[in-house]
N, C-alpha and C positions, 0 to 999 in steps of 0.2 A: 781741581774739580769743582763744575759750579754747585750752590747751595743747593741741594733736594728743595721739592717742593713740597708740601703738606697732603694729607692723601684728604681724599674726602670722607675717606672715615676711617675709625680705626679700633682694634681691637684692644684687650690689655694688653698687650703684649706693644704696641704700640707701631706692629706693624702694619700693613694692606692688608683688608681682608683675602685677597688673591694668592697669597702668598706661595702657596703651594701647600696639600698635601698634607709633605713632610710635617705642617707647621701646628695640621690640625689639633694634636694635646694639650695646646698654649688655651684653645676655648670650653677645655673638659672643667671648669669651676665656674663656666659660666648660667648665672640664672634660664629655665628652659621659657618656652615664647609664652608658658601661661604664669609664668614670675614662683616657678617654684623652685625648691632649691636641690642642687645638684645632691648626689649621692656621697655620703659622709659630713652634708656640713653643717652644723648646727644651729638656726636660728630663731632660737630661742631671746627675747630679750633681756639685755643685760639692763639692771636699774641704777649701776653704777659702774662707776670705769673697773671700778675693786673687782665687780660680779664679773669680769671679760673674762674668757677661759681661752685656751688655745680652740680654735676649728670654728666659734663666734664667725657669724658677718657683722661687718659693721660697716656703715656709711660716714666717709668723711667727705671733709671741703681739705685739700691740701692748703696750705698757708706760704711755703717758701722751700727751697729747697737747702739739702742741709750737709754736711760737711763734706759726707761720699756721693754724694749725687745722690739719694733717697729723698721721696716728695716726701713730706715733716705737713701732718696733720694736728687737731686734738682732737681725742674723744673723752669729753667732759672732764676738761682738762689736763687729760694725760698724754703727754706726746704720743704721735703713732708715726711708723716708720715705713715708709712704702716703696719701694724700688719700683723705676718703670712710673711713675708719679708725678706730676706738672704740679706749681702752683694756678689755684683759682677753677681744680679740674675737682666733681665731685665725684668720689668712687667708693663701689665697692671693694672689702678687700676681707680677707680669709683670715683670723689672728693667730701666726705664728707663737709669738711668745709674748706672753701677759706677767710681766716685771712691776716692781711696787713703785718705779718712777714710769716708765717706759712702756709703749706696745710697740712689737714689731709685725707687720702683719703682709702678706702675697696680695699684690692685686690682680681682680678678676675680672672685673667690667666698670671701666669710663662712663658713668651714666651724663656727666657732662665734661666734654674734652677742653681743652684749652687749644686757644688758638696760633699757638707757639706749635704745638705738635709735627711731626712732623714723621716721615719714614725716615728709620735710617738707612744711611749706604751700606752698610757692611753689612753684607749676609751670616757672620757669626757673631755679630753684637751682643746676641745675650745669651752667647755662649761664653764668650773669649771673657770678658770682664775688663779687658784693658783703658775702653772710655766707659765713661756713664750718664754721657750729655745727649748722646747722637741721635736720641726722639725730639731735641731740642731746638729749635732754628736759635739758628749762633745768634740776636740782637739778643734773643731772651736769654742764653747762655751767658752775659757780660752783662744782664741784669740783675742775673741772680747771683754773679760773683760776686760784685758788690753788694748784694746784699749778705752774702756769707759775712762780708769783712763786718759792715752794721751789726749783724744778730754776734759778734766775735765779740766786742768792744761792749756793745750794752747788758752781755752774758761776765763777760770777766774783767773789765773793767770799769763798768759803771755808766759809760758815755752812750751818753743818746745822740749826741750832736758832732758832728765828724766833722774832719776837715777833709773829706775825702775827694780827692780827682776823680773824672771819669778816667774808668779802665779803658786800658788801651788796648786795642784789637787788633788781627791780622784782615788782613783785606780776601786775603785768598784761605780757610781755619781747614784748608787739607792739605796732604805729603809735608807734612813743616819736618816732621824728624827725623834726623840726620845720621841716628841710630839704632840700631834694632841689635839689641839683645835675646835670640828665639831657645828656649828650649826643643829639645826634637822629642818624638815619642815614633812609634810603628804602630801601624793598621791598616788589618786589611793587604797587605803587601806594600803599603803607601810610607816613604818615610815625610813625617809631621815635624814642620817646623813653627811654634808659636809658645802662647803663653799656658798653662796652666789653668782649668776653670776652677774657680772658687771653690774653695775646702775640697779639693781635689786633687791627686798628680797627673787626671788624666789632660792630657798637651791635645790645642783647640788650635787648628794651623790657619795662620795668619798670611802669607806668605804675600796675598796681595792687599797689604792692610791699608784705608784709603791712608791715614795719616801718615805714613813713613812715606820718605821719596822715593818716587816711582822706580827710579834705579839699585835703593836697597832691592824691594819687592824684584828687580828682575837678576839682580844679584844673587838673591835667597831662592828663586826658585830653578834657576839651571846651579845651585849648589846644593839641591836636593837631589837631584840629576843626574847628578857627579858622582854622588856618594853611594847613590843606589845602582848604576852602571858598573861601580869599582869596588863594590860590596862593602862600603865603610858606613858599619852600622851607628843605628845610634843606642845609647848604651840605658841601656835598662835596670832602672832600681832594684827590681821584685827577683831578678836571676841574676842578675850583675854582669848579665853579657853586654860587647857591642861596645862600642868607643866613646862618640860623641855625643858628650853630655850638650851645648849649646855652640848655636851660629851668633857668632856678633861681625856684625856689621857696618862700616862708617865710611859716612861720605865728607871729602871736604868742598865747602861751600863754590867757594872759585870756581879751582879747577876741575873738579869731578872726578877725583881717582878715591879709590875704594879700596880700605883696607879692612882682609879676609880675615878673620880667627875664630880658629877651630878651637874649643875646652872638651878635651879629652877626659876621662876615669882613667888611662892607659897613659903609657909615656912612648910606646908603641904607637903609631898611625899608619894602619893598613892602606898600602897602597899610596904611601905620602909620594912618593917623587913622580908615580902618572896622575895624581889630583892634581899635583900642581902643574905638571904639564897639561893636561887640561884645560885648566883658569888661566893658564898664560893664552892658551889657542881659543878659548869658548869667551871670552870676560877681557875683554884687554882697558877695561876703566879701572881693574884689580891689580896693583900694585904693591902689596903686599900682603900675602900670605904666610900666617904666624900657628903657631900650637902654640895654646895655654895647657897646664896637666895640673888637672882637680880630682885629686884617687877620692878625696874626704868625703866622707857623711857628713854634708853641710850648708846649710841653706846659701851658704857665698859660689855668688858665679866663677871668679877667680883664684883660679887656685897660684904658688908661689914662682912655679918656673912657667917661663914663656919662651920658646925659638920662635929665631925668623927660621923657614923655610924656603921663603925665596922673594926677594925684592928689598924695597925698601925697610930698614928696624923702623920706624916710625915717619907716620901723615901730615904732612905740612898743613899748615889750617890759618886763614888769617879772620882777625875779626877786629872791623875797619884800619887805621895804620897797624897794630900789631900783632906778630907772629907768633904762631904758635908751633911745637915740635912735640906730638903724641905720640907717644906705645899703645900698644894695644890696651893695658889696661888704665890708661890716664885720664881722670875727669874733665870732661869737656861738655859745656849746654848746649842743648839737644834741637833746640829751634833758632839759628843763627841771629835771623830778621828777630824776634822778639828779643832774644840776649843784648841786642845794641841798644833799644826802647831801656831797658829793664838799667843798661848800666848807664846809659843818658841822664836817666833819674836820678843814681845813685850821681854822679859827676852833680848836678845838680845841687841837688843833697848836701852833698860834702863842702862848695862855694870856695874853691879857693884860688886863690891868688897868684901864689906860688914861693910862699916865706911857710906854707905851715907842714907839720909831721902826721902824715897819719900812720892808722895801723889798722891792720886788717887782720880781724881775727879769723879763725876759720876758713886763712885766705886760699885754701887745696893747690892748683896747680898757679895759682897766683892771675889769675883771668881780671879779676876786680882792683887788685893791687894794682897793678898793668895798666888799667883804663886812667886809673887816675893820676898817675907818674911824672905824666905830661908837664900837670900843673902843679906836681908837690915841688916842696923840698928836698925832702923826706918819705917814702913808703918805707913800713916793718913790715913783712909779711908773718903771721905765724898760724904752724898748722902741723897735729900732729904726727901724720903719716912723711916717714921719711922720703919716699919714692915720688910722693905729691910735691914738696917741698927740691925735691931735685930737678921734674919737671919745670917748678916755679922760678928756680934759678934759670935753666936752660931757657927759659922764654925769656926771661927778662933781658939776656945775653942775646937774642935771636932779635931783641925789637927795641933796642939800646938803650935800657933803662938801666944806666949804673945807677943812678937814686934808689931802686927798687932793691931790698934785704928780705930774704926767706929768712926765717928760725925755726927749727924744730923746737917741740913742746908746747906744754896747756899755754893757753891764753891768761887765765887767769892767776898765771904764776910767774912767767912773762911781763908782764906786764904791771904790776906794781915793783916788780926788782924794777924796772926800768925806772920807773914813778922815784925809787929810795934814791938811785942815783943823780937825783935831777932831771931825768928827759921826761918828759909830759907833751903825752899826743894831745894836737890840735883840735884833727878827727879823728873817729874813732866806727869803721864800719865793723858791722859782725854780721857774718850771713851761714849761720845755724843750720843745722839738719832740723827732720821739721817737730822735733821733741824741742824744739825753741836752745836759750842760754844755760850755759849751767847759772845758777844761784851766785857760783862762787864770784864767775865773770863778770855777772850785773853789779855785786860790790865793789869789784877793783876797778868797774868803767867810773864807778859812780864818786871813790875814792879819789879815783887818776883826773877826773872833771874837765875832760875835754868839754869844747865851748861845743861841738856841734857832733852827735850823733846819728848814722847814718844806720839802721836794720834792715836786710834783705830778708823775707819770710818765706814760705811755702807753706805755712800754716796760720790761719788766722785766730786758729785760739790761744795757740802761743806767745803769737806774736800780741797778742791785747794782755796776756797775761804777766808776759814782760813787759811789755809797756807799762803796766800800771805801778810793777817794780821799781819803773823810772820814775814816772811819776811822782812816785812819794820820795826819793833821794834827787829833789831840785829840776826835774827838766819839763822841759814845754813841748808838747804835739806840736808842731807846726802844721806836717800835712801827711795825707798819705798817697804814694800813686799808684792802685793796682795796675798786672801786666799779664795778660793774657796768655803765659805761656805752653799751655796745652790745653788748646782748644779742644771739644767732645769731649773733656773729664771733665770732673769738679773740682779739678786745679788749679789755685788760683795765688799769684807773685805778688806782694809789696814791698815797696823798697817807702820806708818813713823817715821822716827828720822829724830829731829833738833836737832841741837847744836847753844849754844852761840858761837858768832864771837868774 
């Protein structure tokens, strides 16, 4: 899909004014032609930021994009967060919450729009919440993500001059997601598959999502149709009726084969045989139909039991020269094109010559460790989840990586044990969750004294905080390479190289 053009005129929602009457309610807070306040708005002036109360209207110049994609400005030196606002815009906003250190406000009117503003191509962009930056041109998104990293290191590590490389973006920032994990719902006799609207359990249907791979959208639409035809109903939490909680679809990049999994609240799947027969007939790209059972009242998507209803138990996938065999629950990067760029940056940072021991903490299913294995003497991966380690070992066998071994356990425990036995890594790679590394692991790394530390991060804030600890432990920051893994969202991945001084 080509990048959409900027509209000639925008409303507070960022959509074109002629978007249709169903969007008229979004203009309810705009000032009238004479400049009067809409009903319920408090137009009294505030002498200071401390005097601002919910309902007050303020005028803000937006300075940057925040970590969640919101516009960030300042009102009398207090930070103001406004969803939908863009850098360099002057906006009117109604205060929703006024805390001691920040203000949250709702965008009402754009007095001075940014030249980077565009019409979001997704019709449910405002309601869905899966993307945060579709109202921003892609080139501006990339600049904003670089700025997120600069801001985080300035705030949390006290570093205003960074060895920051230009971000790796995409030529086509649409249709890149190779896996969909969509909740089901029921509305007006229609089955929905999508995401929960922010702060609710109301499903917003995103069957035609422009950031999903087109084949995933095709399969999802057909699955909804088959479920309705066969009377396979979505599970309703309130009434505890129905069966299917989530529809999970994954496509292999090279083969185009699709793995389809229905996550159910019950072990019994109504019309299972008929469903499989219909899928085989109408969706020839599907090579696996699986059922995962999750009866628990839990935020976790998958349950412990997975059954193959038809086809192969695993989906074969390739990443460069590596081969992977993916079970329905196995983690794999959602954007294969950008994953290669990310892992190549890791390889560059590792600087391997063939004689090094690499420890891959938080190794998951082994993708990074296996990417490095051909250039290393030995790779040791550590992961807490036993089934992920099983997948990593299987992937190592498929890829012929005899020098890669994977261990179940905590990296902060195993690494010191190895060091105590005289096994010291030359390179340590960490790819932690958004919360960053455990402090015990950072201490263990500092004690192990690897010559190189490669940190892969999906959260600039925790990356900067952990980097400060490592700087204080005898390491120097050589460079930061951002990678845009998820265009149209506020997320940004980074690879940093730290060397021991």
